C-alpha positions in Angstrom: 0.0 -0.1 -0.1 1.5 3.4 -1.2 0.5 6.3 1.2 1.1 9.9 0.3 0.1 12.9 1.9 -1.1 15.9 -0.3 -2.3 19.5 0.4 -5.2 21.9 -0.6 -7.5 21.9 -3.8 -4.5 20.9 -5.9 -3.9 17.9 -3.8 -7.6 16.9 -3.9 -7.5 17.0 -7.6 -4.3 15.0 -7.9 -5.4 12.4 -5.1 -5.9 8.7 -6.5 -6.8 5.4 -5.1 -8.5 5.9 -1.8 -8.6 9.7 -1.1 -9.3 11.0 2.4 -10.0 14.5 2.3 -9.0 15.9 5.6 -10.4 19.0 7.5 -10.3 18.6 11.3 -11.1 22.3 12.1 -13.8 21.9 11.5 -16.0 20.8 8.5 -15.6 16.9 8.7 -15.5 16.9 12.6 -18.9 18.7 12.2 -20.3 16.1 9.9 -19.6 13.3 12.1 -21.4 15.2 14.9 -24.2 16.0 12.6 -24.6 12.4 11.6 -24.4 11.3 15.5 -27.2 14.3 16.3 -29.4 12.0 13.9 -29.1 13.7 10.5 -30.7 11.5 7.7 -28.2 12.7 5.2 -25.7 15.1 4.5 -25.0 16.9 1.1 -21.7 18.8 0.7 -21.9 21.7 -1.8 -19.2 24.1 -3.1 -20.9 27.3 -3.0 -23.4 29.3 -1.0 -25.9 29.8 -4.0 -25.5 26.0 -4.4 -26.7 25.3 -1.0 -29.8 28.0 -1.3 -30.9 26.5 -4.6 -30.5 22.9 -3.4 -32.9 23.9 -0.3 -35.9 24.3 -2.6 -35.6 20.8 -3.5 -36.0 19.1 0.1 -38.6 19.4 2.7 -37.3 21.8 5.4 -33.6 21.1 5.2 -30.9 22.3 7.6 -28.2 24.5 6.1 -24.8 24.5 7.9 -21.8 26.3 6.9 -19.1 29.2 7.2 -17.2 31.8 5.2 -14.4 33.3 7.0 -15.1 31.1 9.7 -18.4 32.7 10.4 -22.0 31.5 9.8 -23.4 32.3 6.5 -26.1 34.9 6.3 -29.4 32.9 5.8 -28.0 29.6 7.2 -29.3 27.6 10.2 -25.9 27.1 11.8 -22.2 27.9 11.5 -19.5 25.4 11.0 -19.4 24.5 14.9 -19.7 21.2 16.6 -20.5 23.0 19.6 -23.8 24.4 17.9 -24.5 20.7 16.4 -24.3 19.1 19.8 -27.1 21.1 21.2 -29.4 20.3 18.2 -31.7 17.6 17.4 -31.2 16.7 13.5 -33.4 13.5 13.5 -34.6 12.8 10.1 -33.0 16.0 8.7 -31.3 16.6 5.3 -28.1 18.7 6.0 -26.7 20.8 3.5 -23.1 21.9 4.3 -20.6 24.1 2.7 -17.3 25.4 4.0 -14.2 27.3 2.6 -11.8 24.2 2.5 -13.2 20.8 3.3 -16.2 20.6 1.1 -14.4 22.1 -1.7 -11.7 19.5 -1.5 -14.5 16.6 -1.5 -16.2 18.0 -4.7 -12.3 18.4 -6.3 -11.5 14.9 -5.8 -12.7 13.6 -9.1 -9.9 11.1 -10.1 -9.9 9.1 -6.9 -11.8 5.7 -6.8 -12.9 6.2 -3.2 -13.4 9.4 -1.4 -13.8 9.6 2.3 -13.8 12.4 4.7 -11.2 12.8 7.2 -11.0 14.1 10.7 -9.7 12.9 14.3 -12.8 12.0 15.5 -13.3 9.1 13.3 -9.4 8.3 12.5 -9.6 4.8 13.8 -12.7 3.9 11.7 -11.1 5.3 8.7 -7.9 3.1 9.4 -10.1 -0.1 9.7 -12.1 1.0 6.6 -9.1 1.6 4.5 -7.6 -2.0 5.5 -10.7 -3.8 4.5 -10.3 -2.1 1.0 -6.5 -3.0 0.9 -6.1 -0.6 -1.7 -2.7 -0.2 -3.8 -2.8 3.7 -3.3 -4.1 5.9 -0.6 -4.0 9.6 -0.8 -4.3 11.6 2.4 -5.4 15.3 1.6 -4.7 18.0 4.2 -7.0 20.8 3.2 -5.4 23.2 5.4 -6.5 26.7 6.6 -8.9 28.3 4.2 -7.6 25.8 1.7 -4.5 27.8 1.2 -2.3 27.4 4.3 -0.9 24.3 5.8 -2.7 23.4 8.9 -1.1 21.3 11.7 -4.0 19.7 12.8 -4.9 18.6 9.3 -1.2 17.3 8.6 -1.3 15.5 12.0 -4.3 13.7 11.2 -2.9 12.6 8.0 0.4 11.3 9.9 -1.7 9.6 12.4 -3.9 7.6 9.7 -0.5 7.0 7.8 1.3 5.6 10.8 -1.8 3.5 11.9 -2.0 2.0 8.4 1.6 1.1 8.6 1.1 -0.6 12.0 3.1 2.1 14.0 2.1 3.5 17.5 1.4 7.2 16.9 1.4 8.9 20.6 -1.7 11.0 19.1 -2.9 12.4 22.3 0.4 14.2 23.2 0.6 15.6 19.7 -3.0 16.6 19.6 -2.7 18.5 22.8 0.2 20.5 21.4 -2.1 21.9 18.7 -3.7 24.3 21.4 -0.3 26.4 21.0 -0.2 26.1 17.3 -3.2 25.9 14.8 -5.7 25.8 17.6 -4.9 29.0 19.1 -7.7 30.6 17.4 -10.4 29.0 19.5 -9.0 30.5 22.5 -9.2 34.1 21.2 -12.0 35.8 23.2 -12.9 37.7 19.8 -13.7 34.4 18.1 -15.8 33.0 20.9 -19.3 33.7 19.2 -18.3 31.4 16.0 -15.1 29.4 17.1 -15.5 28.7 20.9 -12.9 26.7 22.8 -15.4 23.7 23.1 -14.7 23.4 19.3 -11.2 22.6 19.7 -11.8 20.0 22.2 -14.8 18.5 20.4 -12.8 18.4 17.0 -9.8 16.6 18.7 -11.8 13.9 20.5 -9.9 11.1 18.6 -11.5 8.1 17.7 -15.0 9.2 19.2 -17.2 7.8 16.3 -16.7 4.3 14.7 -18.0 5.1 11.3 -16.6 6.6 8.1 -18.2 9.1 5.6 -18.0 8.0 2.0 -18.3 10.7 -0.6 -20.7 9.8 -3.7 -21.0 12.5 -6.3 -24.4 13.6 -7.5 -25.7 14.2 -11.0 -25.9 17.9 -9.8 -22.1 17.9 -9.1 -22.6 18.1 -5.2 -21.7 15.4 -3.0 -23.9 12.9 -1.0 -22.1 11.6 2.4 -22.9 8.1 3.1 -22.5 6.9 6.7 -20.8 3.6 6.8 -20.6 2.0 10.4 -17.6 -0.2 11.4 
């Protein structure tokens, strides 16, 4: 099994084999929490207008997403797991758009299998990939706003890679250190309304969920997320 670590939209476009599109802070952590909160389906879209257009085709869907980390005007929730854990999403269709993560899903057109990647279901991802036994795995760290390397996404990629190779990763120690690097923004009082400290801790609860989210491209170019229990 060959494993490569890529970054950003270009990395998603180059991904092949089994592609894991990683966005720890916060897109793909949010999607896991949304399914845990009872969501019936999640559709990832690239643009805000795509989300509003798709909204009209479903009965009372929930719009979740961000631009510049903040909730989009007219959306129900921002991209915050703290909001999601307080919400009952049972039976709801969730439409989700973010600056980085959902763009990566939609760009990974050359891969055979596309999965979302986060720390909260890292163990399930490793288990699922091993069952597929692919020749090639592309771990795509989407980064901050899709343009800057993000320590949390690269760390998640390394943890998955190490576990696939049978190595012990000492993950908790390295995750805790994120508070002093890419996770610092969650502890800035100016951000508390849209990126509270609880988001950091929720997004770094490694192996909390024992399921993976597989991306299925829709005819309209958006992406359905299919929950696969492990």
